[in-house]
C-alpha positions in Angstrom: -21.6 -4.1 29.6 -18.2 -3.6 28.1 -16.3 -0.6 29.5 -15.0 1.0 26.4 -13.3 3.8 28.4 -11.1 1.1 29.9 -10.3 -0.4 26.5 -9.4 3.0 25.1 -6.7 3.4 27.7 -5.0 0.2 26.4 -4.0 1.8 23.1 -1.5 4.5 22.0 -2.7 7.2 19.7 -0.4 10.0 18.7 -1.3 13.4 19.9 -3.5 15.3 17.5 -4.5 12.3 15.5 -8.0 10.8 15.0 -7.3 7.3 13.9 -10.1 5.8 11.7 -8.0 3.2 9.9 -8.1 0.3 12.2 -9.7 -1.7 9.4 -6.4 -1.6 7.7 -3.9 -1.5 10.6 -4.9 -1.5 14.2 -3.1 1.0 16.6 -0.4 0.0 19.0 -1.6 -1.8 22.2 0.5 -0.4 25.0 1.0 -3.9 26.4 2.7 -5.0 23.2 5.7 -2.8 23.8 6.5 -4.4 27.2 5.6 -7.9 26.0 7.9 -7.8 23.0 10.7 -6.2 25.0 10.3 -9.0 27.6 10.3 -11.7 24.9 13.5 -10.3 23.3 15.4 -9.6 26.4 14.4 -12.4 28.7 13.2 -15.2 26.4 15.4 -14.8 23.3 18.2 -13.1 25.2 18.5 -15.4 28.2 17.1 -18.7 26.9 18.5 -18.6 23.4 17.5 -21.8 21.5 16.1 -23.2 24.8 13.2 -20.7 24.4 11.4 -23.2 22.1 10.9 -25.4 25.1 11.1 -23.4 28.2 9.3 -20.3 26.9 6.7 -22.3 25.0 7.5 -20.8 21.6 6.6 -24.1 19.9 3.1 -24.1 21.2 2.3 -20.4 20.5 0.4 -21.0 17.3 -2.1 -23.3 18.9 -2.4 -21.4 22.2 -2.9 -18.0 20.5 -5.2 -19.7 17.9 -7.5 -20.7 20.7 -7.6 -17.1 21.9 -8.7 -15.9 18.5 -11.1 -18.9 18.3 -13.1 -17.5 21.2 -13.7 -14.3 19.2 -14.9 -16.1 16.0 -17.1 -18.9 17.4 -14.5 -21.7 16.9 -14.1 -24.6 19.2 -10.8 -25.1 21.1 -8.2 -26.8 18.9 -9.6 -25.7 15.6 -7.6 -22.5 14.9 -3.8 -22.2 14.4 -1.6 -19.3 13.7 1.2 -18.8 11.2 2.3 -17.4 7.8 0.4 -14.8 5.9 -3.3 -14.6 5.0 -2.5 -15.4 1.4 -0.8 -18.6 2.4 -3.8 -19.5 4.6 -6.2 -18.8 1.7 -4.2 -21.2 -0.5 -4.2 -23.9 2.2 -7.9 -23.7 2.9 -8.9 -23.6 -0.8 -6.6 -26.4 -1.7 -7.9 -28.6 1.1 -11.5 -27.8 0.3 -11.0 -28.7 -3.4 -9.4 -32.0 -2.4 -12.4 -32.9 -0.3 -14.7 -32.3 -3.2 -12.8 -33.7 -6.2 -15.8 -34.3 -8.5 -16.6 -30.6 -8.7 -14.8 -28.0 -10.9 -16.1 -24.5 -9.9 -14.8 -22.2 -7.2 -17.4 -19.5 -6.7 -16.4 -16.1 -5.4 -17.5 -12.5 -5.8 -16.1 -9.2 -7.1 -16.1 -7.8 -3.6 -13.6 -10.4 -2.5 -10.2 -9.1 -1.7 -8.1 -9.3 -4.9 -5.3 -11.2 -3.2 -7.7 -14.0 -2.4 -8.7 -14.1 -6.1 -5.1 -14.1 -7.1 -4.3 -17.0 -4.9 -7.3 -18.9 -6.3 -6.2 -18.2 -9.9 -2.7 -19.5 -9.3 -3.8 -22.5 -7.4 -6.4 -23.6 -10.0 -3.8 -23.2 -12.7 -1.4 -25.4 -10.8 -4.0 -28.1 -10.1 -4.5 -28.4 -13.9 -7.7 -30.4 -13.9 -10.1 -28.1 -15.6 -10.9 -26.1 -12.5 -12.7 -22.7 -13.0 -12.9 -19.6 -10.9 -16.3 -18.0 -11.3 -16.6 -14.4 -10.0 -20.1 -12.8 -9.7 -21.3 -9.6 -8.2 -21.8 -9.8 -4.4 -25.6 -9.6 -4.8 -25.6 -12.5 -7.2 -23.7 -15.0 -5.0 -26.7 -16.8 -3.6 -28.3 -17.4 -7.0 -25.0 -18.6 -8.4 -24.7 -21.5 -5.9 -25.6 -24.7 -7.8 -24.5 -28.3 -8.2 -21.4 -27.4 -10.2 -19.8 -25.5 -7.3 -17.0 -27.3 -5.4 -16.1 -24.4 -3.1 -17.7 -21.1 -2.2 -14.9 -18.7 -1.3 -15.9 -15.3 0.1 -14.7 -12.5 2.3 -17.5 -12.0 4.8 -17.1 -8.2 4.8 -16.4 -6.4 1.5 -13.1 -4.5 2.0 -14.4 -1.5 -0.1 -18.0 -1.0 0.9 -18.3 -2.9 4.2 -21.1 -5.0 2.7 -21.7 -8.1 5.0 -22.5 -11.5 3.6 -24.9 -13.8 5.5 -22.4 -16.5 6.4 -25.0 -18.9 7.9 -27.5 -18.7 5.0 -24.9 -18.9 2.2 -23.1 -21.8 3.9 -26.4 -23.6 4.3 -27.2 -23.2 0.7 -23.7 -24.3 -0.4 -23.9 -27.4 1.7 -27.4 -28.2 0.3 -25.8 -28.2 -3.2 -22.8 -30.3 -2.1 -20.3 -27.4 -2.0 -17.8 -26.6 0.8 -17.1 -23.1 2.1 -14.0 -21.0 2.7 -14.6 -17.7 4.6 -12.1 -14.9 4.8 -12.6 -13.0 8.1 -10.0 -10.3 7.6 -12.6 -7.5 8.1 -14.8 -9.6 10.5 -12.6 -10.9 13.3 -12.6 -8.3 16.1 -15.2 -6.2 14.3 -18.4 -8.1 14.7 -19.7 -11.4 16.2 -18.7 -14.4 14.2 -20.0 -17.9 14.8 -18.1 -20.3 12.6 -19.4 -23.4 14.4 -23.0 -22.1 14.4 -22.8 -21.3 10.7 -21.3 -24.7 10.0 -18.4 -23.2 8.0 -15.9 -25.7 6.6 -12.8 -23.5 6.6 -12.0 -19.9 7.6 -8.9 -17.7 7.4 -8.1 -14.2 8.6 -5.4 -11.7 9.4 -4.6 -10.2 12.8 -3.2 -6.7 12.0 -6.6 -5.0 11.5 -9.2 -5.1 14.2 -7.2 -7.5 16.4 -4.3 -5.0 16.5 -1.5 -7.5 16.2 0.9 -5.0 14.3 2.1 -4.7 10.7 2.7 -8.1 9.2 1.1 -9.9 12.2 0.6 -13.6 11.4 -2.6 -15.0 9.9 -4.9 -17.8 11.2 -6.7 -20.7 9.7 -9.8 -22.6 11.0 -10.8 -26.1 10.0 -14.1 -27.6 11.1 -13.7 -30.6 13.3 -15.3 -32.9 10.8 -12.5 -32.2 8.3 -9.6 -32.0 10.8 -8.2 -35.5 10.2 -9.0 -35.7 6.5 -8.0 -32.2 5.1 -4.9 -32.6 3.1 -2.4 -29.8 3.7 -1.3 -28.7 0.2 1.7 -26.9 1.8 3.2 -29.8 3.7 5.7 -27.8 5.8 8.0 -29.0 8.5 5.9 -27.7 11.3 2.8 -29.5 10.0 4.5 -32.8 10.2 3.3 -35.4 12.7 6.8 -35.5 14.2 8.9 -32.6 13.1 12.0 -33.6 15.0 11.9 -37.2 13.8 13.3 -35.7 10.6 11.6 -38.2 8.4 12.2 -37.9 4.7 8.5 -38.4 3.9 5.7 -36.2 5.0 3.1 -37.4 7.5 0.4 -34.9 8.4 0.1 -33.9 12.0 -3.1 -34.4 14.0 -6.0 -32.1 13.4 -5.3 -28.4 13.1 -1.6 -29.0 13.6 -1.3 -30.2 10.0 -2.1 -26.6 8.9 1.1 -25.3 10.3 3.7 -24.6 7.6 6.9 -22.7 8.6 8.6 -21.7 11.7 6.4 -19.6 13.9 7.1 -15.8 13.9 7.8 -15.7 17.7 8.3 -12.0 18.1 5.2 -11.1 16.1 3.2 -13.7 18.0 4.3 -12.1 21.3 2.9 -8.8 20.1 -0.3 -10.4 19.0 -0.7 -12.2 22.3 -0.4 -8.9 24.2 -2.9 -7.3 21.8 -5.4 -10.0 22.5 -5.4 -9.1 26.2 -7.5 -6.0 25.2 -10.3 -8.5 24.4 -10.5 -10.1 27.8 -13.9 -9.2 29.3 -15.1 -7.6 26.0 -18.5 -8.7 24.6 -18.6 -8.9 20.8 -22.3 -8.1 21.0 -21.4 -4.9 22.8 -18.7 -4.1 20.2 -21.2 -4.7 17.4 -23.8 -2.4 19.0 -21.3 0.4 19.7 -19.7 0.2 16.2 -23.1 0.2 14.5 -24.0 3.4 16.4 -20.7 5.0 15.6 -21.1 4.2 11.9 -24.7 5.5 11.9 -23.5 8.8 13.5 -20.7 9.1 11.0 -23.0 8.6 8.0 -25.5 11.1 9.3 -22.9 13.8 10.1 -21.0 13.4 6.8 -24.2 13.6 4.7 -25.3 16.7 6.6 -22.0 18.5 6.0 -20.6 17.0 2.7 -23.3 16.5 0.1 -20.7 15.9 -2.6 -19.7 12.6 -1.0 -21.8 9.6 -2.1 -22.3 6.8 0.5 -20.9 3.5 -0.7 -21.9 1.6 2.4 -25.4 0.3 3.2 -27.4 2.3 5.8 -28.5 -1.0 7.3 -26.2 -1.6 10.3 -27.0 -5.3 10.3 -25.8 -5.6 6.7 -22.4 -4.0 7.0 -19.2 -4.5 8.9 -17.5 -1.9 11.1 -16.5 0.6 8.4 -18.0 3.3 6.3 -17.0 4.2 2.7 -17.9 7.2 0.6 -17.2 7.8 -3.1 -15.8 10.9 -4.8 -13.9 11.3 -8.1 -11.1 13.0 -6.1 -11.2 10.5 -3.2 -7.4 10.0 -3.1 -6.7 13.8 -2.8 -9.5 14.2 -0.2 -8.0 11.4 2.0 -4.5 12.9 1.7 -5.9 16.3 2.8 -7.6 14.6 5.8 -4.4 12.8 6.8 -2.6 16.1 6.7 -5.1 17.5 9.2 -4.6 14.5 11.5 -7.6 12.4 10.5 -6.3 9.0 9.2 -8.5 6.8 7.0 -7.5 5.3 3.7 -8.4 5.1 0.0 -9.3 2.2 -2.2 -9.4 2.5 -6.0 -11.2 3.7 -7.9 -12.9 6.3 -5.7 -13.5 5.0 -2.2 -12.5 6.8 1.0 -12.7 4.4 3.9 -13.1 4.8 7.6 -12.9 2.1 10.2 -14.9 2.8 13.4 -14.1 0.5 16.3 -15.3 1.3 19.8 -12.3 -0.2 21.6 -10.6 3.2 21.0 -13.0 5.4 19.0 -16.0 7.3 20.4 -18.5 9.9 19.4 -16.1 12.8 20.1 -13.6 11.4 17.5 -16.4 10.8 15.0 -17.7 14.4 15.3 -14.2 15.8 15.3 -13.3 13.9 12.1 -16.4 15.0 10.3 -15.8 18.7 11.2 -12.4 18.5 9.6 -13.8 16.7 6.6 -16.6 19.3 6.2 -14.0 22.1 6.1 -11.9 20.3 3.6 -14.9 19.7 1.3 -16.5 23.2 1.7 -13.3 25.0 0.9 -11.8 22.5 -1.6 -8.7 22.2 0.5 -8.0 18.8 -1.2 -7.4 20.6 -4.5 -3.6 20.8 -4.2 -1.0 19.0 -6.3 0.7 17.4 -3.4 -2.5 15.6 -2.4 -2.8 14.0 -5.8 0.6 12.6 -5.8 0.2 8.8 -5.2 2.2 7.1 -2.6 3.1 3.4 -2.7 0.4 2.5 -0.1 -3.0 4.2 -0.4 
């Protein structure tokens, strides 16, 4: 059994704060401070340019990719780090389309994160061969998979409602119709068990600043199934993805396997912070995480509905059909969230009317859930959200 009391001690939470926004940005792992300081002072400071060799900076993307691979059911050597999630979405989708050139349709859903859809729109316009992005409601995805689809591109957990797609079933149907799959694990990795190999996924991408606690702007990852590793064409043929970067060839030659999905210079300091954050997962069972987070979400839903009848549940009650977050709807959702934050309960808001709460057992327990709902109940019962300053929109919601 995972000892969540021990994992809680690995994170810093400011005094007086109940932090329920790890689905947007994970809290600071205490080990990250020392690890980054050590990297800056001893590796960068003392080794200078030699750090690429003697401190292993050049190999960070593969080594840390393998650490994440163990959390998402990916074989060693199939995950690499670097760049942003949007860049990795572009890479994965471009490679999948190249592997299925006779097809024209990229199928996605309206619950996909908008950035993924934006990247798809721009990529399809650039390809210029009559490609089409077809977006359906999440519930309609399975029925929309047919022989016209080149790539099924989905975020496994809906960022607004927490709705969970059945990766294995949808991938199986996509393959039966000759389509490839690209899965975005931004709200899955570190939140629930993922089995990319068992689901037979073709490509997957994800960020590391949410449930993996890598810090703001932490680098993204990309997974390529072994069967595609030597044939997937990297649309972004960057220096670090070259077969021999320091041969300085004028023509691009793709590196071996997952190495070809590297693009730019690794963000060494950010990777050091992420490496330290991943230490929290040593000895942690994802099945235990899933069971505990499901229980916390169930408790949160029951407590909110008992105290705050004005809030409408946007998340399914079925724990097996959602991620590790709960969302409620209210026309004044933004103001309600600002009132909560002012009282030390941090969640976030997603337009048009969703207030979201991430519940991860690595650092959240029943006491935090009950404490947060008590404050929310007071805010709702006394309309404490109904103040001009709580309606004033900030740049980040």
